[in-house]
N, CA and C of each residue as an Amber inpcrd file, in Angstrom:
protein
   201
  40.1640000 113.8080000 -83.1210000  39.5760000 114.4790000 -84.2610000
  38.1310000 114.0380000 -84.3840000  37.2830000 114.9910000 -84.6760000
  35.8820000 114.6430000 -84.8700000  35.5560000 114.6230000 -86.3580000
  34.3450000 114.2180000 -86.6670000  33.9450000 114.1000000 -88.0690000
  33.9600000 115.4380000 -88.7950000  33.6530000 116.5190000 -88.0860000
  33.6420000 117.8360000 -88.7350000  35.0450000 118.2320000 -89.1870000
  36.0430000 117.8960000 -88.3780000  37.4130000 118.2140000 -88.7470000
  37.8390000 117.4230000 -89.9660000  37.4750000 116.1450000 -90.0030000
  37.8120000 115.3190000 -91.1570000  37.1830000 115.8950000 -92.4180000
  35.9230000 116.2810000 -92.3370000  35.2560000 116.8610000 -93.5020000
  35.8860000 118.1880000 -93.9010000  36.2490000 119.0000000 -92.9240000
  36.8370000 120.3050000 -93.2100000  38.1960000 120.2130000 -93.8770000
  38.9570000 119.1780000 -93.5450000  40.2960000 118.9980000 -94.1000000
  40.3320000 118.0130000 -95.2600000  39.1810000 117.6370000 -95.7560000
  39.1100000 116.5580000 -96.7460000  39.9560000 116.8180000 -97.9750000
  39.9410000 118.0500000 -98.4940000  40.7290000 118.3250000 -99.6960000
  42.2120000 118.0670000 -99.4570000  42.6850000 118.3550000 -98.2590000
  44.0830000 118.1070000 -97.9350000  44.3510000 116.6210000 -97.7050000
  43.3640000 115.8980000 -97.2270000  43.5330000 114.4910000 -96.8990000
  43.4380000 113.5690000 -98.1050000  42.8500000 114.0420000 -99.1750000
  42.6310000 113.1830000-100.3450000  43.9150000 112.5280000-100.8400000
  45.0080000 113.2800000-100.8510000  46.2780000 112.7220000-101.3240000
  46.7490000 111.5730000-100.4620000  46.6190000 111.7270000 -99.1640000
  47.0180000 110.6750000 -98.2380000  46.1240000 109.4470000 -98.3890000
  44.8400000 109.6780000 -98.5920000  43.8960000 108.5740000 -98.7950000
  44.2500000 107.8340000-100.0790000  44.5600000 108.5800000-101.1200000
  44.8880000 107.9850000-102.4180000  46.1710000 107.1590000-102.3250000
  47.1410000 107.6140000-101.5080000  48.3620000 106.8370000-101.3140000
  48.0750000 105.5310000-100.5850000  47.2260000 105.5910000 -99.5820000
  46.9150000 104.4060000 -98.7770000  46.0470000 103.4220000 -99.5590000
  45.0460000 103.9360000-100.2510000  44.0900000 103.0910000-100.9730000
  44.0540000 103.5130000-102.4380000  45.0430000 103.0860000-103.1900000
  45.2030000 103.5190000-104.5860000  44.0550000 103.0870000-105.4910000
  43.3070000 102.0720000-105.0920000  42.1910000 101.6030000-105.9240000
  40.9690000 102.5170000-105.8380000  40.9610000 103.4580000-104.9060000
  39.8440000 104.3990000-104.8310000  39.9800000 105.4150000-105.9570000
  38.8990000 105.6520000-106.6480000  38.9080000 106.5750000-107.7780000
  38.6560000 108.0020000-107.3010000  38.8720000 108.9510000-108.1790000
  38.5650000 110.3480000-107.8570000  37.0680000 110.5020000-107.5760000
  36.2410000 109.7540000-108.2960000  34.7980000 109.7890000-108.0350000
  34.4950000 109.2570000-106.6330000  35.2080000 108.2100000-106.2190000
  35.0410000 107.6930000-104.8540000  35.3580000 108.7910000-103.8440000
  36.4850000 109.4660000-104.0450000  36.9050000 110.4990000-103.1060000
  35.9130000 111.6540000-103.0660000  35.3480000 111.9920000-104.2100000
  34.3340000 113.0430000-104.2550000  33.0860000 112.5950000-103.5040000
  32.6900000 111.3530000-103.6800000  31.5070000 110.8060000-103.0060000
  31.7110000 110.7410000-101.4870000  32.9030000 110.3840000-101.0590000
  33.1860000 110.2130000 -99.6340000  33.0690000 111.5290000 -98.8730000
  33.5440000 112.6160000 -99.4640000  33.4340000 113.9620000 -98.8840000
  33.8950000 114.0360000 -97.4320000  34.8600000 113.2270000 -97.0380000
  35.3650000 113.2750000 -95.6770000  34.5420000 112.5120000 -94.6620000
  33.5480000 111.7810000 -95.1020000  32.6930000 111.0180000 -94.1910000
  33.3510000 109.6690000 -93.8910000  33.6580000 109.4230000 -92.6260000
  34.3400000 108.1930000 -92.2140000  33.5740000 106.9570000 -92.6600000
  32.2680000 106.9540000 -92.4510000  31.4760000 105.7710000 -92.7980000
  31.5020000 105.4990000 -94.3010000  31.4750000 106.5560000 -95.1000000
  31.5530000 106.3720000 -96.5550000  32.9260000 105.8460000 -96.9550000
  33.9770000 106.3440000 -96.3050000  35.3230000 105.8530000 -96.5840000
  35.4310000 104.3790000 -96.2180000  34.9190000 104.0150000 -95.0660000
  34.9190000 102.6110000 -94.6450000  34.1920000 101.7580000 -95.6880000
  33.0390000 102.2280000 -96.1380000  32.2650000 101.4900000 -97.1290000
  33.0020000 101.2960000 -98.4360000  33.6820000 102.3360000 -98.8900000
  34.4220000 102.2230000-100.1530000  35.6310000 101.3090000-100.0080000
  36.3280000 101.3870000 -98.8840000  37.4580000 100.4850000 -98.6560000
  36.9550000  99.0440000 -98.6160000  35.8450000  98.8460000 -97.9540000
  35.2370000  97.5130000 -97.8620000  34.8900000  96.9980000 -99.2570000
  34.2780000  97.8470000-100.0520000  33.8310000  97.4680000-101.3970000
  34.9970000  97.2120000-102.3470000  35.9590000  98.1290000-102.3950000
  37.0570000  98.0320000-103.3630000  38.0650000  96.9400000-103.0220000
  38.2530000  96.6930000-101.7220000  39.2910000  95.7550000-101.3090000
  38.7460000  94.4460000-100.7520000  37.4350000  94.2940000-100.7200000
  36.8390000  93.0530000-100.2600000  37.0520000  92.7750000 -98.7830000
  37.1680000  93.8370000 -98.0040000  37.3800000  93.6980000 -96.5600000
  36.0340000  93.5280000 -95.8470000  36.0840000  92.9060000 -94.6810000
  34.8910000  92.8810000 -93.8380000  34.6900000  94.2960000 -93.2910000
  33.4950000  94.5750000 -92.8180000  33.2080000  95.9030000 -92.2810000
  34.1510000  96.2230000 -91.1210000  34.3650000  95.2480000 -90.2480000
  35.2340000  95.4530000 -89.0880000  36.6730000  95.7220000 -89.5080000
  37.1660000  94.9740000 -90.4920000  38.5300000  95.1830000 -90.9810000
  38.6770000  96.5540000 -91.6350000  37.6870000  96.9410000 -92.4200000
  37.7270000  98.2450000 -93.0760000  37.6900000  99.3620000 -92.0370000
  36.8610000  99.2240000 -91.0190000  36.8030000 100.2380000 -89.9570000
  38.1450000 100.3440000 -89.2460000  38.7260000  99.2100000 -88.9270000
  40.0170000  99.1970000 -88.2350000  41.1000000  99.8400000 -89.1060000
  41.0890000  99.5180000 -90.3990000  42.0840000 100.0690000 -91.3180000
  41.9510000 101.5860000 -91.4340000  40.7250000 102.0700000 -91.5690000
  40.4910000 103.5130000 -91.6660000  40.8890000 104.1980000 -90.3580000
  40.5070000 103.6240000 -89.2340000  40.8520000 104.2280000 -87.9470000
  42.3550000 104.2220000 -87.7090000  43.0440000 103.1600000 -88.1180000
  44.5060000 103.1180000 -88.0050000  45.1430000 104.1910000 -88.8820000
  44.6220000 104.3590000 -90.1000000  45.1300000 105.3970000 -90.9970000
  44.9290000 106.7760000 -90.3860000  43.7510000 107.0160000 -89.8490000
  43.4700000 108.3200000 -89.2330000  44.4030000 108.5780000 -88.0650000
  44.6240000 107.5710000 -87.2460000  45.4680000 107.7250000 -86.0770000
  46.9240000 107.9590000 -86.4790000  47.4050000 107.2170000 -87.4380000
  48.8070000 107.3490000 -87.8580000  49.0710000 108.6890000 -88.5600000
  48.0410000 109.2950000 -89.1030000  48.1850000 110.5860000 -89.7850000
  47.6810000 111.7520000 -88.9460000  47.3510000 111.4720000 -87.7050000
  46.8290000 112.5070000 -86.7980000  45.6180000 113.2280000 -87.3500000
  44.7360000 112.4790000 -88.0060000  43.5010000 113.0520000 -88.5300000
  42.3850000 112.5590000 -87.6880000
């Protein structure tokens, strides 16, 4: 999956993101707009993860959900 696909399917993915990272607010999800780097940044910020851990977590989520 490329970044364009993630952005195109973002409205459908929001529910899955919210299940995985419940601390993300609706405003966070609106700001992220399907951008992987923004999602990584918000996960890093909200959960106190290192950048590498947040990237790995987001990539694992994408892979497990076929996104």
